C-alpha positions in Angstrom: -10.5 -12.8 -19.2 -8.6 -12.0 -15.5 -7.8 -14.9 -14.3 -9.3 -14.9 -10.4 -6.6 -13.3 -8.5 -6.3 -10.9 -10.5 -10.2 -10.0 -10.1 -10.5 -10.3 -6.8 -7.2 -8.1 -6.6 -9.1 -5.3 -8.9 -12.5 -6.2 -6.5 -10.6 -5.6 -3.5 -8.3 -2.6 -4.9 -11.9 -0.7 -5.7 -13.5 -1.5 -2.3 -10.3 -0.5 -0.4 -11.0 2.9 -3.7 -14.8 2.9 -2.1 -13.9 2.8 1.6 -11.2 6.9 1.0 -8.4 5.2 -0.2 -6.8 7.1 -2.5 -4.2 5.6 -5.3 -0.6 6.9 -7.3 1.9 4.9 -9.1 4.3 5.9 -7.1 6.7 4.8 -10.8 5.6 5.5 -14.6 4.6 2.4 -16.5 0.8 0.5 -15.9 3.1 -2.4 -13.7 5.0 0.6 -12.1 4.0 0.3 -7.8 0.7 2.0 -6.2 0.8 3.8 -2.8 -2.5 4.4 -1.8 -3.8 6.0 1.8 -7.2 6.6 3.6 -6.6 9.8 6.0 -9.4 9.6 8.9 -9.8 11.9 12.5 -7.6 8.9 14.2 -5.6 6.9 11.8 -3.6 7.1 8.5 -3.7 4.1 6.3 -1.6 3.5 3.8 -0.5 0.9 1.1 2.0 -0.4 -0.9 1.5 -2.9 -4.2 5.1 -3.4 -5.6 3.7 -6.2 -6.9 1.2 -9.7 -6.9 2.5 -12.0 -4.9 4.7 -10.3 -2.0 6.3 -7.2 -1.4 3.5 -5.7 -0.2 2.8 -3.8 2.5 0.7 -1.6 4.9 1.1 0.5 8.2 -2.2 2.0 10.0 -1.0 4.9 12.8 -2.4 7.3 15.2 -3.3 10.1 14.5 -1.8 11.9 17.7 -0.6 15.2 18.8 0.6 13.9 21.9 3.1 11.1 21.4 3.9 8.9 24.9 7.5 7.6 25.5 7.5 3.8 24.7 4.7 3.6 23.3 4.9 3.9 18.9 2.9 5.7 16.5 2.8 2.7 13.8 0.0 0.4 15.4 -1.2 -2.1 12.7 1.0 -3.6 10.0 0.9 -6.0 7.6 2.9 -7.7 4.8 3.3 -10.0 2.3 1.1 -10.5 -1.3 -1.8 -8.5 -2.8 -3.7 -10.4 -2.2 -3.7 -10.8 1.8 -2.4 -7.0 2.0 -5.7 -5.6 0.8 -8.2 -8.2 2.5 -6.2 -7.5 5.4 -7.1 -3.5 5.5 -10.7 -3.5 3.8 -12.3 -5.9 5.5 -10.9 -6.2 9.6 -9.6 -2.1 9.6 -12.3 -0.9 8.0 -14.5 -2.6 10.5 -12.0 -1.5 13.6 -12.0 2.7 11.8 
């Protein structure tokens, strides 16, 4: 039986997939880091999950052919534990897509 945190992580990962993310293992093995990407007409979202407790991150970048000096293509970024990163991307970023 999975711990409550692991079960929550699996549900969030499944929700991310339903929202259009595709995930790939960065290194071989069942515990290798995961990299996920979701493309929309306006944004590219990327998630990097290195471990359950920390060192995870996600970015949302603008897709634009116009680069304005003094601005960044990265418009959102989150770092932390896997549950925090997945929760932010699945619940907050999707609502703003």
